[in-house]
Each structure stands twice: as structure tokens, then as C-alpha cells.
N, C-alpha and C positions, 0 to 999 in steps of 0.2 A: 645726679645723672651725668654720665660721661658721654659726650658727643665727640666722635672721632671722624676726621675728614681726611680722605686720601686725595691729595692734590692741592697745590697752593697757588693756583692762578685765579682766573676770573670767578668761576662758580665757587671754588673752595674758599677763597678768602672773603668773598661777598657773604657766603653763609656763615663763616666764622665771626666776622665783624658784627653782622646783624644779630646773630645768636647771643653774643655777649651784650649787645645793647638791650635786647629783649629780656635777657635773664642774666644779670651780672654775676650771679653765683654759679652759673652753669660751668662745668669743667669742659673746656673746648681744647682738643688736641688736633693739630694739623701736621700731617706727615707728607713732606715734599721731597721727591728723590733728587732734585737739583738744588743748586744754591740760590736760585732766583724765585721770587714770589711777586705777585701783584704788579705785573708790567703790561704795557700796551703792545701786545704782539702785532696788532694791525698797523702800528706805526713803523715797523721795522723796514719796509722798503724805502720809506721816506728818510729814515735815519741813514740807511746805507747810501742813499744818494748824496749825502753830505759827509765827505771823508773826514772832516775835522770834528764832527759831532760824536761824543761818546755814546756807545750803545746803552750805557746805564742811564742816560737821560730818559729812557722809556720806563724806568721803574717808577711806579705810582706811589708806592709806600714801601719803605725798607723793612726788612724782617724785624729789626730791633724795635720799631714802632709798634708792631703788632704785639710783641712780647712785653715791652715796658709800659706802654700807655693803655693797651687794651686787655692785658692779662691773658692773652692767648698763648697756649703752650705750642709754639711753632717750632717744629724740628725739621730743619733742612738736611739734605743728605741722607734721608731715610726712605729707602725703597721698600714699599710693601709688596710682598710676593704671594701672600695667601690670605684669604678670608675664610675663617673657620666659623661657620654659622652656628654649630652646636653650642660651644661654650661662649659664643660671641666674642671672638678674638681675631685680631689681625697680626700677622707675623711677617718679618722681613729682615733686611740687613742694612746697617748704616754705612756711611762712607769710610769708616775705619775697618769695615769687615766684620763687625760684631753683630750677632743676631739680636733681635728684639721681638717681644710680643706685648700687645697692648689690648686690654679688654675694652669693649664698647657696650653702651646701652642703645645708642642710636649711631648709625654709620652713614656717612655720605661718600659715595664714590664720585670723585670729580677728576678723573684721570685723563681727560682731554682726548686728543687724537694725535696720531703720528703720521708723518708724510709717507706716502707710498713710494717705494723704490722697486722697480721691476727686478725680478730675479734673472738678470741677464749678465753676461760677462762684462766686467769693468765698472759696474755701478758702485763698487766699493773702493775705487781708486781715491787717493787723497784729494784730488782736485775736483771731485764730483760732489757737489753740495746739495743740501736741502735747506729750506727755511721754515721753521715752525717755532723753535724755542729761542730764547734770548741768546743762548750759547751758540746756536746756529748762526745768528746774526753776527755775533762777535767773530766767529770763525770765518765767515764770508768777508767781512771788512778787513780782517787781518790778512787773509790770503790775497785779496785784491791789491793791498799795499805791498806786501812782501814780494809778490810775483810780478808786480807791475802789469796787471791784467789790462790788455787792450782789445781782446776779442773774447766773446763769451757765446756759448751755445746754451739756449734754454729749451729743455724738453718739457712740453706742455704749453697750453695757451689759455689757462683759466685765470681767475682773479689775481692770484699771487704771481703767476708767470708774467702777466701783462703789467702789473705794478713794478715788478723787478726789471722788466724790459725798459721801462721809462727810467728807473733809478740808475741802471747801468749806462744807458745812453746819455744821461745827464752828466756822467763822469767821463764822457768821451770814449766809452767802450763800444766797439762794433758788435752788434747783437744779431744772432740768427736764431730763429725759433722753429722747432720741428715737433710734429705729433703724428701718431698713426691715423687718427680719424681725419676724414677729408674736409671738415668744416672748422672754421676758426672758433666760433661760439655756437655749438649745436642747438642750444636752447633759445637762441635769439632769432627773430625774423631776419630773413636773408638780406633785406634792404638795409636794416639797421646794422647788421654784422658787416655789411659792405662798407658802411661809413667808418666803422671802427678799423677795419683792415686798411682802408685808404689812409687814415690818420697815421697808423703805425708805419706803413711803407713810405709815406712822405717824410718820415723822420730818419730814413735810411736803414730801418730794420728789415731784414729779409725773413719772409715767412714761408715755411715749407710744410703745409698740412698734407696728410695722406701718405706719409712715408713710414713704413714699418721699421722700427729700430732693432738692430740685431746685437750690437755690442758697443762698448766704449774701449778704445785703445789709447795707450799713452806712449808718446815718442818724445823722450826728454821732457821738456816743459809744455809740450803740445798735447792736447787731448782730441781724439778723433771720435765723433759719433757716427758710427757706421750703420747706414740703413741699407735696404736691399738695392736701392738704385742711386743713392747719393751718399757722400761722406762730407760731414761738416767738421771744421776745425776751430778750436778755441784755446785760450789760456786757462779756462775753467769751464765747467759744465754745471748748470743749475737744473736739478730735477724738480719739476713742479707739476706733477700729474694728478694731484689730489691727496686727500688724507683718508685715514681709516680710524674708526673709533677704537680707543684702548679699552676693550671689553673682555679681553682674555681671562683676566682674574675673576671677573663677575661670572663668566661662563663656567669656569672651573668650580666656582662656588655653587653652581646650580641655578643661577638667576636666569629668568627668561630674557631672550634677546628680541630685538625688533628689526626694522629695516636696516639692511647693510651691516648686520651684526652689531648694531648699537644696542645699548641696554634699554629694555622696554620699561617705561614708567607710566604711571597713571597721571591724571591731571594734578594730583597732589605731590608728584615727583617720587612717590614710593615705587620701589621695584616689586617683584613678586614675593619678596620678603618684607613684611610690614615694618621691620626695624631698620631696613636699609633703603636709603634714598640714592638717586643718581641724578647728576645735573651737569650741564656743560656739553662739550663736544663729544663726550662718550655716550650720551643719552639721546633717546628719540623724543618726539613731540607729536602733538596732533595738529594737522593742517586745518585751519578754520574753514577754508573753502570746500574741501573734500570730506572732512571728518575723519580721514584715515591717518594712520601713523606715518610719519616721515622722519628722515634724518637730514636736517639742514643745519650744519654747525655754524652759528653766527654769534657774535660777541654779546649783543643785547640779551638774547635768550639766556646765555650762560649766566650773566649777572642777575637777571630777573629770577631765574630758576634757583640760584643760590639763596636769594632773599626768601623765596617761597619755602625752600627746605628749612631754613632757619625758623621761619614763622611756624611751620608745622611741628618742628622739634620742640619749640617752646609753647605749644598749645594753642596756636591761633587758627588752625584749620583753614588753610588757604589752598585754592585751586587756580591753575592757570588755564585760560581758555585755549591758547595755542598760538600758532604762528601763521604767517602768510608768505614767508620767504622773502621779505623785503631786503634788497641788497643794492649797494651802489659802489662803484669803484671809478677811479680816475686813471686815464691812460693818455699821457701827454696833455693836450688841451681839451680832451673830451671828458664829459661826465656820462657814465653808463649806468642806468638804473633799471631795476625790475621789481615787481611785486605780484604775487599770485601765480596763476598758471599761464604757461604758453599754450598755443593752439594745440600742439601735439599732446601736452600733458592733459589738457581739458578733454581731448578725445579719449585718451587712455582711461580717464576716470568716468567715462560714460555720459559726459555732457554732450549737447548738440551745439558745438561752439561755432561762433562767427567772429572773424577778426577784421579789423580795418587799420590801415596805416596812413598817416597824414604827414605832411611837411608844413610846419608853421614857423612863426618867428618868436624869439625869446622876449622881444619888446614890441612896443607899438610901432605901427607903420612909420618908416622914415626916422625913427628915433635913433640917434647915434649909438653905435655899438651893438645893434641888433644882429643876431645870428640865427641860423637855421636850427629848428628843433624837430627831431623825428620822433613820432609817437605811434606806438602800436597798442591797440586795446582789444580785449577778447571778452565776448559776452555769450551767454547761453540763450539760444533761440527759444527753448521751451519755457524757461522760467523768467527770462528777461534779466537774469542776474549778471552783474559784473563779475568777471572771473580773473582778470589780471591785466597788466600793462607793462610795457617796456618803453624807455625813453633814452634817446642819445642826443647830446648837444653840447655846445661849448659853454653854455650857462643855463641855469634854470631847471636842469634835469634832476639834480640831487634832492631838492626840496619838493618839487612837484610830485615825486613818487610817493611822498608821505600822504598826500590826499587820497591816492589810490589805496594805500595800506589801510587808512581809516575806513574808507568805503567798504573794503573787503571784510574788515572786522565787523562792520555793522550789517553785512550781507545785503548791501544796497543793490538795487537794479541799475541798469545802465541809464534808464530814464530818470530815476531819482538822482543819480549822480549828475546828470546833465543839467539839473535844476539847482545845483548847489551855488550859493552866492560867494564866488571866489573873488579875491581882491583884484583890483585893477588900478594901475597908474602907468603912464607911458614908459618909464624907465624899467618896469618889471614885467609887463605883459601887454599883449593886445587887449582890446576891450573884451573880446571873447578869448579867454585863456585857452591855450592849445589843448588842455585836458577836456574842456567843455566842447571844443570843436571836434575833437576825436570822438567823444561820446555821442554827439549829435550825428556825426557821419556814420557811426556804428549802428545807431538806431535805424537809419534808413535801410541798412543792409539786413537788419534783423526782422 
């Protein structure tokens, strides 16, 4: 049997490696359009923060290792352009311009996602950058050095935008951020979002939400982001307004699509064609809390889905329960974490949600180094079920959110969560952990 994989990053290479472990005689071919495979894309902002660190430090495993040690037929520089489901064939062009076609018995689409660039004048100028691939990271680092970047404008205020804001500021770059929508983090409770905004502005970063962008202009080495009411100038512009799933090829092949044009897959990662799987940032998933299809592209899901595809291709019949959207990011000295639904999302899905916000301490009373921890929790008044949480603080947020994620996967009630036996020692928590305090306070409101 021939197992062909389109895409050589997290989902694709996880699937390829596990398939060869499961079935060493299986013929596995990976077709990757770039020269890079198996790298830590999430580490790029932190790499960019260090001018001396090579971008290739983020490569987890080099292409030759997959070829020589694992026996995977890994072909870089191979752009797949068509899936022909009739004869079960993929066709495309390699980096030399030569056409190729390869038959498959089972196919995995792991084409990832691409950064969104608004269709506005000037967004194609050479100093207007995006960050998604390793080559994007190389391009940004090279540009910053060659042009001696001292000022930058970031369009967008999501995870990547905020991580890159810190990365650039750490290199002495003056950063201004702008977006059309009026709020910094629209999914976050306003009190917690206010803490994040204060942290960013205290570091000298200027934030401009609620400004419609019209175009980008270049005047010699200066780029101007022109909005309806303000103009921001920088030596470079980073566009970080989100990503879209690379699903065009799947759509042309007649495969069903899910939320936001992602490729629709079952819990076994099969598409609407039983011989074709999809995994990673191009594919959807089921939300454990709502039961609905969602598109939340995150790294752990990509790797786990790649494993599940490999198991199914090699006859192990695996299904994935789904996701709860657990995410965490760092912005300067703050940890920002979430899992499950916000209040607005819970209302959208028909719950009767109640939320509560508390301020607690990361350590026991009077213990040195203690700092404020802001916690928001959401529960359903009808069922008592825990629906989600958000945490912001200088320490303790990143790992506390994992307790919420486990509770959501187990469909726990707020009351059941409030009775969990969480660890206590003065350097790590008050006697009543902030998560327990938040749950107990929410119970009173429910």
C-alpha cells in the first residue's frame, strides 16, 4: 500500500514517522513544497527576538534523517497542485519546473494554513511581512538586520502579533499596533484584556484599535500604514491578522468543507472520501463542550491528528474525541491563557451562561514574589457544567489552565471542579488555589 502525504510539517511528518513505526514495510511518500520540514513554528517570535540565533535552530529533525534513518520518501520542493480522486493520483510541479504525478492508496492532506493579507494597496510591498513559515522568519530577521529596523508597525493584535510585539521591542524596535476592530482581544473579558493592554503600553508600545486601514505606502525606506484618521510610519510592517486553511485543492477535488473553509473530517480524520484524510491547520475538529465542528488551528492537535491518521492507515481504528481550544501565550511578563468558551461563545451555542471574575494571588499570603492572578470562569446555569476559563498573570497562568482543560474534557460541573484536590504549598499557591476560589464564587452566582 502506498501512503502519500501532502505537507511536511507537524501533522504530515508526525503521520509519516508513526506510519513507518507501525508498519515498516509501508511505502510512505511526503511531498513538501518548501525546503523545510519538521520545525517549531511556534518558536519563531522568540527566535526573532535573538538576532544572533540562527532560524534553523528551530528545525526539529532534518530532512535527511527522515530519508536515511526512517526510510520515508521525503521530497522537498514538490508543490502538489491537483488531487485526482478517480485514478487516485496527485499531480504537481517540483522546484526545477518539472511536472510529476504520484499514485496513492491512502492520502493525507496536511497543507496547513496561510497568513491572511488584506487585498488593499501596498500590502505586496517588499517591507510588508507575514510570519507563518520558517522562510518567513528568515526573511524578517534578514530584513531587520539589512535595513537596521528601528520602528515597526504591526497590523493585528492576536497571538502572533503580540508575541512579535515583544520580540521586536526586546531588540530595541519602537512598535505601534493597529487593527480595525475596536477591542484588543475581543474574546477576552474586558477586565483581563485591560491588564494585557496596560502591560503592553507600559513597555512603550502604542496601540491603536478601531482604525480602518486603507493602504500602505512606501517613501524610500519608510512605510506608511494609512488609516482613515491616522497614519503610522515604520521601517517595516508586519501583517498578523490571522490565517486561513489551505483547503483550495481539497475543495477542487470535491471534498466537503467545514467551518471557515477548513476541510471537514470525522473523528477518525477521514474526509468525505474514505481514502483521503486531513489533519493539522487545514482541517476542522469537534469541540468537546459544544459538540459542533470548529476550526481552531493549534500545534498539539496537528501532531495528535497526524498520529491518529497513521494509526488508521495502518489498521488501528483510532478516533479523536476533540478539542476545547486550550491556548496560552506570553506577552512581556504576562502569561495569558484560555480554555473552553467565553461568555459570548457560550451564549451563541445556546447555553445559559454565568461568568465570574476574581483577583487572587499566585502564591500564599505574604510569600515573597507573589503577584496578582486574574481569573474568569464561565458555567452553565441549567446544567451546572463548567464551560470555560481565562487566566492572566505574571506567573501560574500557563499551567493552571491545564486543570480547566482536563475538567472540560471530562464534562465536569463547576461544583465538581470546586471539590478537586489541587496541590498547595506557599511558593506555588494560596491554600485555596485561585481556580478553586473562582469556581466557588461562580457557584454562588449560579
